[in-house]
Every structure is written in C-alpha cells, then in structure tokens.
N, C-alpha and C positions, 0 to 999 in steps of 0.2 A: 086342548090341543088346537082346536079351531081358533080360540081366542089368541093364542100365541101366534099362529100363523097369520091371523089378521093383523096383529101388531107388527109383525115382521114386514108385511107388505106395505105398511105405512112409513117405514124407515126411509131416510133420503136415499136417493139412488146411489150417490157416491159411496155411501157406507155399505150398501149391498154389494156394489162392485168390488170394494175392498175385501169384504168378507168372503166373497167367492174365490179370491185367489189363494185362500188358505185351504189345503186339503184336510180331510179328517185325520190322516196319518202324516205327520210332518216329514217322515222319511221319503214320502212320495215326491216331495219338492214342490215348487211353485207350479200352480195350474196355469200353463202357458196360454190356453185359449182365453180364460178369463182375464189374464194379465193384458192381453192384446185389447180386450174390450175396455179395461180401465184406462189403458194408454190412450186409446181413441177417444174416450170420454173426456180425459184431461186435455187432449189437444183441441176438442171441439168446444169445451167449456173451460177455458183457462182461468176464469174467475173462481172455479171451484178447486183449483190446485192447492191453494193454502189449506182448505178444509181437508182435502185428501191427505195432505202431509200431517196435519194435526191429528187426524184419526189414526193414521198408521203409527204416529208417535205414541198415541195413547195405548194402542194395542201392544206395541213393542215393550213399553214400560211395564205393562201388566204381565206379559210373558216373561220378562226378565225377573220380575218379582216372584213369579211362580215357577222359575227355573225351567221353563219350557223353551229350551234353547234352539230346537228345531224351528219353531215358529219365529223365533228371533231372526234366524238366518233368512227365512223366507221374507220377512218384513224388510230386512236390509236389502235383499236382492230386488225387491219391488221398487224400493226407494231409489236404488241405483238406476234401474231402467227408466223410471219416470224422469229422473234427473238428466239422463242422457238424451231423452226424447224431447223434452220440453225446453224451449228458449224464449218463452214469452215474457212480458214485463212483470207478470205476477210471480215470476220464479223466486223473487227475493223472499217473499213470505214462506214459500215452500222450503227454501234453503234454511231458513231459521229453524223450521221443524226438523229438517234433516240433520243439522248440526247439533240440535238438542238431542236427537237419538244417538248420534256418534258420541257425544259427550257422555251420555248415559252408559254406553258400551265401555268407553274408556275408563270410566270410574269404577267399573266392575273389577273384582279381584280374580276373575277368571281369565287366564292367558288367552283362551280361544276368543272370547268376546273382545278383548283388547285388540287382538290381531284383526278380527272381523271389522271392528270400527275403524281401525287405521286403513285397512284396504278400501273401505267405502270412502274415507276422506281423501285418499290419494286419487281415486277416480273422480271425485268432486274437484280436486285441485287442477286436474287437467282440462276442465271445461272452461272455455272462455265465455264469460257472461256478457250479454248484450247491454245490460243496464248496470250502472254503478250502484254500490251499496255504501250508505253513509254511516251506518250504525253498527256494522258487524265487527266483532272483536275476535281476535285469535290468540289473546294472551293465555287463555286456558290450554289450548292445544300446544303451544310452545312449551309450556311448563310440563305438561303431561307427557309429550313425546320426549322431552329431555330426560324426564324421570325414567321412561321406558328404556332409554339408551344406557342407563346405568343399572339396569335390572340385575338383581342378584339372586334370581330363582334357583332353587336347588338343582333341578334337572338341567344339565348343560345344554341339551338339544332345545328344550323350551325356552331357556334363557337366551339362547342365540336367536330364536325366532322373535322373541319379545324385543330384543335390541335392534334387530333388523327392521321390525315394524316401527320402532321409534325413529330410526334413521329415515325410513321412507316417509314417515309423518312430517319430520322436520323439512324434508325435501319438498313435500307438498305445500307446507306453509310458506316456504320461501317462494315457490313458484306462484303461489296464489297472491302474495302480497308484494313481491319485490317490484313489480311494474305498475302497481295500482296506487296512484298518488292519493286516493281517497282513504286508503286503509292506514291503519297505524303503522308508522315506519318501523319496518323489521330491522333496520340497521341501527336502531337506538341501542345504547349500551345495555339496557335492561333485558333486551332480547338476545343480543350477540353474546352476552356473558353466560347465557344458558345453551344457546345453540352450539357455538364453537367448542367450548370444553367437552360437550357431549360427543361431538364428532371426533375430537382428538383422543378422548378416552377409548373409543372403539378402535381407532386407528392403532393406538398403543397396545390395546388388548390383543388385537390381531397379530401384531409383531411378536408378542409373547407366545401366542398359540403356534405361530409358524416356526418359532425357534425350537419347538419340541420335535421338530423333523418327523412328521407322520409318514407312514409308508405310502408309496405311490398310489396304491388302491384307495386308501383312506383319503388321500388328498384329492383324487379325482372325484370321489363321491361327495366330499364336502366342499368342493371348489365353489359350487353354485350357492351353497348355504352360508359361506363365509361372509361375515359383515364387512371385511376389510376393503374389498373392492368397491362395495356399495358405499361405504363411508367415504373413500377417497373420491369416488365420482360425485357424491353429494357435496363434498367440500369444495371440489373444483368448480362445480356449477355455482355455488354460492359466491366464490370469489370472482368467477367470470362475470357475474351480474353486478359486481360492486362498481359504483361510479367513483369519480375523483374524490368527492367529499366523504365517501364511506369507507375508504381504505383503512383509515386510522382505527375506526371502530371495529373493523373486522380483524385487524392484526393485533390490537391491544390484548384481547383475550388469549390469543396464542401465547404472547409473551408472559402473561400472568400464569397460564397453565404450566408453561415450562418452568417458571420460577417456583410455583407452589409445589410441584412434584419433583423438583431437583433433577430436571431432565436435561440441563445444559451440560452437566458434567459427562454424561454418556455420549453426547455430541451426535450419535447416529440418528436418533428420533428427531432431534431439533433440526438437523440438516435436512432430513427427509420432509419435514413439515414446511420448511421455507423453500424447498425446491418445488413442492406443490404449489405454494403461494406464488412464487416468482413466475412459474410457468403458466398459471391460471389467470392472473390478473392481466389487464391490458398493458401492453409494453410501455406506453407513455406514462403509466402510473408506477413504474418500477422504483423510481427515485424516492417515492414516498415511503416504501418499505425500507429502503436503505437508511433514510432519515430516521425512522423509528428504531431501527437496529442500532444506529449510532447513538441516539439518545438513550436507548436502554443500556448500552455499554457504559456510557457516562454515569448513568444512574447507579450502575453496579461497580463503580470505581473502587470501592472499599470492600467489595465482596471477595470471596476466595479466588485464588488464581485459576483454579479449575473451571469455575463459573465463567469468568471473564475469558478464558481460552475457548470454552464452548461457544460463547457469543461471537468471538473472533472467527472461529471456524465457520459458523453459520454465515457470518458476514462475507467470509471468503467466497462461499458458494453463491450467495445472493448477489454479491457484487459482480462476480464473473458473469452471471446470467443477465443482470441489468445492464452490463456494459454493451451487450449486443443490441440492446434497444435504446431507449432514450434515458440517459442518466441524468439529464438536466444540470442544475448548477452544483451537484453534490460531489464532483470529481475531487476538488481540493479539500472539501469538507471531510470526505472519507479518510484522506491522508492526514489531515490535520488531527482528527480524532484518534486515528491509530498512533500517530507520533506522540500525541499527548498520553496515551495509555502506555506507550513504550517508556516514556520518561517517568511516569508514576510507578511503573513496575521496577524500574532501576532503583528508584528512591525506596520503595517497599523492601527490596531485597537488601539494600545496604543498611537501612535503619532497623529492619526486623519487625516493623509494625506499621499499621495503616495511618497512624496519627503522629508519627515521628518520635514517639517516646514509649518505652515499654513500661506499662503500668499493670496493676493487678486487674485482671478481666480483659486485658487487651489481647486480641486474637494474634497468636504467634504465626508468623509468615514462614513458609517452607521455601527455601531459596531455589530448590530444583523445580518447584512447580512455577515459580516466577520466571525461570529461564525457559521452561516450556512454553509459557505464554509469550515470552519475548520472541521465541522462534516462530510461534503461530502468527504473531503480528507481522513479522518480517515476511513470512510466506504469503500472507494476505496482501501485503503491499506489493510484492512482486507479481502475484497472480492478477491482481486487478490492473496493474500497470501494463501487463503484457497484452491486455485487451484494448488498450488505448491507441489512437493514431499517433504518428510521430510527433506532430506538433504539441499534442497534449502531454505526451510523455516527456518532451523537453521541459514544459512548464512544471511538471511534477518533480523532475530532477532539480530544477532551479529552486522549487519550493522546499524540497528536503534539504538542499544545500544551505538554504537560508536558516534552517533550524539547527545546523551543526555548529557547535562553538568552535570557531576558528581562532587559533592562537594569535593574539595581538589585535583582533578585530572586535569580537564579542566573546571573550574567553569563558564566560560562565552563564549558564541557563539558570532561571529562577528554580530553585530546588528547595527541598524541605530539609536541607542540612546534610546531604550526602557528600558534599565537599568535592575536592579534585578527583577523587576516585569515581565518584558518580558522574562527573563531567566526562572523564575518559570513557566510562561505560556507554554514556550517551553517544559519544563520538563513534565508538565501535558499532553500537546498534544501528545508528543512522547510516553509517557507511555500509553496513551489511544490507540495510534496506536499498541503498543506491545500487549495490551489486545486483539485487534482484530486479530493480527497475530497469537497469541498463542491459540486462540479459536479452540477447536477441535484438538489441536496438540497431536499426539500420536507417541511414539517411544519405541523401545524394549531395547535400550541402553541409559540410562539416562546420562552416563558419556560423551559420544561423542555428544549427542544432547544438553547438558547443560554444556559446558566447564566452567572453573573458570573464563575465560575472560568475560563471559556473567553473571554468577551467582553472582559473588562478587560485581560488580557495581550495579547490581539490588538489592541485599540485602542491600547495603549501603543506599538505598533510604528509607528502612523500618525504618531507625533511625532518619529521619528528623522529625521536628516538625510540618510539614504541614500534616494535617490529610487526605487531599484528595490524596496527593502523596502516603502516606502509604497504603491507601485503594486500590489504583491502583496496587501497588506492590504485595499485597496479592492476588488480583484477578489474576495476571499474574502467581504467584506460584501455585494457584489452577488449572489453565489450563495446566500448565506444568507437574504437579504431577498426575492429574486425567487421567487415561487411560482406565477406564471402566465406564465412565459417572456416577460416584458416587456423584459428587458435589451436584446435586439437592437434594439428600437424606439427606444432612447435611445442608440444607439451613436455618433451624430453630433450635435454641438451646432448647432442651427440655429434660426432664427425661423420657426415654422410657423403660418401664418394660421389654419388649421383642423386642430386635433389629431385630428379624427375619422378622418383618413387613416391615423393610426398604428394604429388598431383596438386600442386598449388594453383589456386585460381588467382590470376593476375590480370588486372584491367589497366588500361592506359590512365595515367594520372590526369584528372580533369582540371580545369581552370580553377574551380572552387577549391580543390585539394591543394593546388599550388599556392593559392592565396593563404589557405590555412597554415600550411607549413612555413610559409614566409613570415606569418605573423607569430605563430606559436612554436616553430621548430626549435629555436634556440632554448626556449623554456623546457621542452621535453628533453633535449639532449642533456641539459644541465642536471635535471632531476634524475635521469638515468645514471649519470656519472656520479652524482652524490649518493644515490641509492647503493651503488656498487661500493662506495667508500665506507658505508656504515659498518661498524664492527659487529652489530647485533644481526646483520643479515645472515640468513641461513640458506639451506639448499633450496627451499621453495621460492625464496626471494630471487635468487639467481636464475632459477628456471623461468619465472615470470618475467624478469628483465629480458632474458633471451627472447622469450615469445613476443615481448613488446618491440624489441629491435627488429625481429623478423616480420612482424606486422607492418611496421613503419616501412620496411623495405618493399613489401609486395602490395601495399594498400595506398601509400601516400608518397612514393619515391619518384622524383625526377632526377636528372643528372646532378643538379646541385645538392639535393638531399642525400644522394648516394655518396657524394664526396664528403659531406659533413658526417655521415654515419661511419665511413671508413676512418676519418680523423678521430672520431669519438672512440672507435675500437682500438686505435693505436694509443690514444690517451689513456684508455683503461689499462693497457699493457704497461705504460709509463707509471700509472698509479700503483700497480702491483709491484713494480720494481723500486719505487721510491722508499728511501729509508726514513724520510721525514714523517710519514704516516705510521702511527702505531697500530698497524693492522695484524691480526693474528695470521698464522701460517695458513689455516684453512681458507680465510678470506683472500689472501694473496693467490693461492693456487686456484680458488674458484674464479677470481677475476681473470687470471691467465687463461683458464679453460673456457670461460664465457667469451673472451676476445677471439680465441682460436676457432671456437664453434661458429661465431658470427661471421668472422672473415671467410671461413670456408663456405658459408651460405652466400655472402654477398658476392664473392668472386665468381661463383657459378651463375648468379643472377645477372652479373655484368657481361658474362660470356667473353671475357678478354683472356686469351690463352696464356699469355705471359704472367698475368696476375694469378691465375689459377695455378700455374706452375710454381710460383714463388711460395704461395700458401701451402700447397701440398708438400713441397720440399721441407718447409719448417715443420709441418705436422709429422712427417716421416722421421725427422731427426728427434723430435720429442717422443715419438713412440719408442725409439730405441734408447735414448739417453735420459729423458725426463717425462715418463708417462704420467707423473703427478701434476703436469701442466695441461693435461687433456681432460675433457669432461667424463670420459669412460672410467677414469680412476679417481675422480674427485666426487662426483655426484652419485655416490653409492652409499649403502647403509653404513659400512665401516671402511672409509677410505684410508689407504696406506700413504701417509704424508711424511715428508722429512721433518726433522726437528726445527729446521730453519731454512730460509731461502736467501742465502748470502751471494751465491755465485750463479746467477741466472744471466747468461750472456752468450754472445756468439750466435751460432746457427739455430739456436732454439728460439730466437726472437724474430718477430716480423719487423722488417726494416722499412721505415717511412720513405727513405730515399729511394729504395728499390721499387716500392709500390707507386711512388710519384713518377718515377721514370717509365714504368711499364703502362700506367694509365694515361700518362701525358701523350704517349704515342697513339692512343685511341681517341684523342680529342677532348679528354677531361682537363679541368682547369688545374695546371700544375702548380701555380702560385698558391692557390688555396690548399691544395693537397700537401704542399711542402710546409705549410704553416701548422705548427702543433695546436691542438684544440686545448684551450684553457677556459674553464667555466668561469663566468662572471658571478661574484657573490653580491647579493643584494641585501637590503633591509629585511626582506621576507625570510632570508635564511637565518638571520640572527634572531628574529622573532620565533621562527619555528623550531629552532634548535634547542629550546629550553626543555629541560627534562620533564617538566610537569607544567600543567596549566597554572598551578599555584605560584610558580616563579614569575610567570607573566603578570598575574594579578598583583603580587607583591611589588613588582617593578612599577607597574602603573600607580599603585597606591603611593609609593615613595615619590614618584615624579609629581603627582598631584599634590602631595603634602608640601613638597618644596615650593611649588608654584601657588600655594593657597594664599589668599589675600591676608590671612592672619600673620604671615611671616614677611609680607612684602607689600609695599604701597604701589599703587599705579603711577606710572610716569606719564606726564602729558605729552602728547605728540609734538614733534618739532615743528615750529611755525614756519610757514612759507610766506615770505613777505615780497613786496614789490622789488626791494633792492636784491633780493635772492634771484628773482626771475631776470632782472636787468643784467646782473653779473654773469648769469648763465648765457645770455645772448651775446654779450661782449666777448666772452672767453671763446666762443665758437668761431670768431673771425680768424681766418688763416689756419683752421684746424687740419684741413686736408694736407696742406703743404708740410706742416709740422709732423703729421703722421707718416707721410712718405719718407721724410728725412730721418725720422726715428727708426723706421724699418730698415733703411739702407744702412744706418750705423749698427744696428743689431746684427744684420747679416754679415757685415764686414768684420765685426768684433768676433763672431763665432768662427769665421773662416781663418783669421789671422792670429788671434790672441792664444797664448799658451793655456794649457788645461788648468793649471792652478788658478789662474786669473778668472776663468769661467766658473770654476767651482766656488771661488770666494764670492763671485757676483751672485750666483744662485743662493748661497747662504745669506747674503745680505737681503736678497728679495724675500727669502722666507722669514727673516726677522722683521722686515718692513710689513709683510702681509700679517704676521702674528700681531704686531702692534695695532694695525688698523682694525683687525677683527676684535681685538680687546676693547678698542674704543667703541666699536659698534655694539658689542655686548654690554659695555658699561652703560651706554645710552638706553638700550632697550630693556636691560634687566634691572640695573640699579636705579634707585631713586636719585634725583639731582642732589649734589652735595650742599650741605648748609655751610654758612660762613665759618662756623666753629669747627667744621670737619666732622661733625656728627649729625645724626638725624634727631630732630627734636620731637618728642612725643607730646601729646596733648596734656600730659600731666607734669611737664617740665623735666622728665627723665630723658637721659641720652640713650640711644639705641644704635648698636653697632650695625655696619652695612652688611646686607646679605651677600653671600658668595654666589656668583652666577653658576648655573649648572654647566654651561658651555666653556668655562675657563679652563683651557687645556693647551698643552703645547702640541702644535701640529708637527708630524714628522716631515722631513724634506720630501719624501715620495709623494706627499699630497699637494706639492706646489708645482704648478705647471708653468 
C-alpha cells in the first residue's frame, strides 16, 4: 500500500486534480471544491489545458467502455465548465479533445449518451473563440445530427428527445460555422442536402402529430417537448444567416424534398415551408427564391397538373410576400413563366398528352386537373399584380395583351397542334388573367395608364362572336374605368325613381379624363352599340353594358360626353326598332329595357326637370302597356315576352326631338343632340367579326398565295425623268386661276342644273374614277405587256396575265 501511495504522489499534478473531481459514488455528482481547484490550475497554467483535456478524454472513453455512465456524465460536466472558463490561445488543442469525447458519445447506441453529447456540443457552439481554427472539421457532426433527426426509436418519448437533440445539434453546427470563413463552408450542397431535409422531415412529422388533435391537457404538457417549434426556429435561423450567394444552395434541397416526397400535391406543407423561407431571408434576396420557383415550375412542365398547381400555389404565396420587398427584375419574368404554363396547360388539355400524341406508355392527362391548374395560374397572376404599383401594373397589362392572339394582327400563337380551339382558349385564359390584373386598378391619368396600344386590341375583342370573350372584355373595361367602386351599384338593371339611394361617388371630370374621352370616346360608344347588336348577347352582357354606360356617366362624363351618351341610348332604341337587323325578340326587348334604364339614370344625373319628366312619362306608359320593354320584366329568370315586336310606337318610345328641346333650354348642344348617332364601321370590325381565328388565318394564307412571287413577276418602278419634272413645273403656271374658275363653274352648275343632269355627271365621274383606278392597279399589280400580248417565260412558253385582287366595281356611294 505504501508503494502505491508513493507512486500516486509521483503522478503529474493535473492528473491528480482531474482524478479528485470524481467521487467514489457517481450519484454524488461532481466534487465542486476540487473542480474549482482544477479550473484555477487550468487558468494559471494554460499550457496544461490540452493535457487535461486528453486525460479527461481517456477516462471518459474507459468509462464508456465499462458502462459507468455516471462517471461519463461527470467527465462531460467538467469539460463543459473548463470550456466555459478558459479562452486562452491553447484552447484549440483542448477543443480537439472535447470534440473527440462528444464524438464518442454520439457514436454510442445509448440515447442518453447521444443526448448528453449533443447538449455539450450545443454549449460549445455558443462560445465565441478568440483564435481561429484551421483544421477543425464538422462533417461527422452534420451527418450524425442529421441521422438523429430521422431517429426511429421504438419509444415515442425517447424518439422525440433524440430528434430534438439532433435539431439542436444542427443548430449548433450552423452557429459555429456560418460566420467562420476558415471553417468548411456549411452552405456547400453536401451539407445543405443533409441539414435542410432533416429539418423539413421534423417539420412535416410535427404537422402529422398535430393533426391527431390531442387533448388540451396533453398539448400543454408536450408543448415544450414538441420538436416542431424548435425545428421552425432552427430553419428560420439558418435562412436568416444566408447571404446572397447561399440562397440557391439553401432552397434547392427544399424543392428536392418536396419532389421526392410528393408534397406539392397537398400544397399545405409546401406553402408553409416557403412562407417560412420568404419571411426569414433578407428581403432584398426574395427575388432569388422567386427565380428558383419559376425555374422549378418550368422543369416540371411535363409533370402532372396537380404538381404544377402546387408549385403555382406556392409561387402565389411567395410572390405576394416578395412584392412587399425587393422583387428585382423578376416582375415580367413571373408573368412570362405563368403565361407560358397557361399555354402549355391548354395544349395538354386539348391534345390529351404531354408530347402532343397519344402513344403506349404516354401519361394520360385529366382535363379537370388541367383546368384547376389554369384557374390557379390566373389567381396567381391576379394576386401578384394587386401588389404592384400602378405604373408596373400598366406594364403587366400591356405585356399580357401582347401575348393574346388578336384577330388580324397575330392570330395564332406557337402551339403543339391545338388549332383554332386552342387559340380561342388561350384568348379566354389571358383575358381572365387581365380581369384579375385590372381588378382594383386605379389611376389619375387614364391616357397614360390606358394607351392606344392596349385599348385598341382590347376593344377589338368586343366585336368577336364569342360571347364569353365579349363578356370578359366588358369586365376589364369596368375595372379600368371604375375608380370609386361604383360598379356594384350598377350590378342590376332596374328603373330607380331616386338614384340618391345608390350613393354614387361622383367627382368632377379632370382635364386628363376629358382628353381621354375626346380620344377614345367614339371607340367606346361604337363598341357598346355593336355589343348590344350581337345576337349571342345574353342577360349578363346587357347588365355589364348598362354598368359600363353608368360608369362612363359618373366617372368620365362632361357636357359633351353626356350628349353623346344620350344620343347613343336613343340609337339603341332605334336599333331595337329596326327591321333590317335579324335580332331575336329577347335581344330587342333587352335593348329597349337597357335604353330605358340608362335614360332614367342619366336624366337624374343631369338634373333637368323637363328631361326627367319626359323619361318618367314614357316609363309609366310602358309599365301599363308594354312591361316587356322595361328591365324588371326582361332581366329575370323566365321573362314573359311577346312572340314578336312589330308595333312598338307612340308614347312608349323616347323622342329625340322632345329630349333635344328640353335639354336645349338648359344649355346643351341642340345641333349635336338632334343628330342621330350612327356608328362608323372600320376595318377592325371586318377583321374581328370572323367566326373563328381559322377564317382569319385562311384569308391571310389566300392573300399571301395570290401575291406570292411564284404567280406574279415584279414590275419595275415608273421612271421619273427630267422631262417629267419639267412638264410638272410648266403645267403649274396659272393653276390657281384655273382652280378658282373651275370651282365657280361647279357651284353654278349645282345651283342651276336639273337633277337628271347632276346625276348623269356623277355617274360619268364614277366611270372615270373606275377607269383611272383600273389603270393604277394595272401598273402596280400586272407585269408590263409584251409585244405579243402575252408574258414570255424563260422556256419560250406563254403565260396568261394574273388577275389583280383589287379589280372590282366601286359603287356610286364610294365616289365623293
């Protein structure tokens, strides 16, 4: 015994101090007095710190092997206290011993030792070291903590503790390495591919656990132990530390996890993940996440509609959050990608497959799922547009309008073979997108917000024969014109004796509004008139047209506009009376009712008593004699209409002469009021009135084939020589005198000559004009005649002359 005691006295002091902190019974815990001595010694002799660590590590390894777990806990507690107390330059060597012991514990199959090692590592991670470490590696800890996050231990309570320890361990690794440039980059894909899926796995597992709806008592007891909040906090911390260049590496594993576990289809978890991401990263980096989602959507273009719809829903939430911060250059990119997906979805729905042909092994597409995707895309477009400022929303409107196939301009989009029906569906989908974008749109300057490049192609759609497209155009116009939320007040057509109950918000028409109506007013009136004339118009069309007339009256009306709108209403009455138009009885009654409801509205807005009296008298007569000419009897589910409208006359009609008389007394322009409104037909009407896009395409193909160089040779331009110029100068001498004399003779002739002579003269002029036009077309269209009267080809064969497209007889009405 004396020999042993003597040998013990010869042992190094640091070993004796370490041995003294261990009690005989491990349940007594660490000997605090001896621990204070060891700490003081370590601070006094920092060069011994690495040896202290190595010896503690040696003892701990021995105790683990001998299953003396009480002494293992004491050793780790001692290491933790030394670690917290010592911050000298020699601590790096001590840390190596410490991490070696933590690793030893994590490699154990005992859950308690794993949790003990994790807790020690977390304490170490919170220490800010004074000196850098060049050779320390945390790869093992990332792998081991990720493995613990996926623990499948049988006991659910122990399994939860292990998973929570793994989450804390990952959080500690991130804290220790994320700001240390000398450490291995934690943002590398090899690490992120382990960390992020581990966090998402626990986040998802927590959702499943919560869905079982535990009792309130159980929930309060387990609230602190649940790994869900810890996981979310750790995930947010990780994303919050991500710099610009690391966002992609952090988000890519999220996308892969959602793909691998088919979590896009459920939408809820995917939306939750990206809400956490968008709110956690720095706002100026939001557009990077949007870009990755857009790229992922494109990468899944041929995936099932439910997956694409899930990505679109996530994009909806993410884009709305990003729009409040810095979106960067991705505004139009978002819409471009969404519109491309919309077009692809239409093609998939019509063709029935992703590659345009149905083969063996081809995935069959479900049409209803594609339609759900289309609706999701349209909602996303609208939601994102609503967060944009006015100027950006105007750009988006122009951008979408540029994508819509306009009849006669660019009638067909590149498609995989969906044909005219696909083009029509694209028109409908893009117009629905515009309805979403323009919802709530408000601007002070209509001219800049609605340029001709947007308004003219939009109005051209109101002339198509497709009722759905016309209705969408009208809804878009309502959103654009309504700046005071007056549209709901015009939702139903009815005769209101006192419009003050509507509580309309009316502002004075600004100078910009006057300019807008001066430039585009006639276009709007014409499209309203032609929209009422359409035989396929239904109840909803007329209700929307009434709302449009009402909005023009309260939003953009000055005295001149009011006069034009009254003329338009009277022209609609004449339209319904006309026997030339093959309009059904319902449409005639609907137009009569629309005109009556609008005149009742405008007369009260003008506040001219005599005008109001005339309108109300006519309405009263209609209520007694012809109720089917009023909206209350027309715009109902089962209207009782006569079989024909042959005798609509007398007191049931609004008189233009009477209205002109009463408004003239109030200072309105009587000349303009007395002039019936007649819409001017343009080339736009003829292009837009085609029943289908296919007719427009076939017409263009026909014209191009007739004008192709295969059937026609180029004619050299007419030469302008010196003699031509000389003759032009000589002929101009005395031109003014001749012009004055000619005008005098023309005036005298039309004043004194009989009608038959004037008619014969106009006919001669028409013939002369026709001959001149034929000569012009002969020069510009036909090749020059050859001496033999035929066109000689290069092979000695004769070729007949081509017939010009414009060779036609002009009617007398076209000659001025």
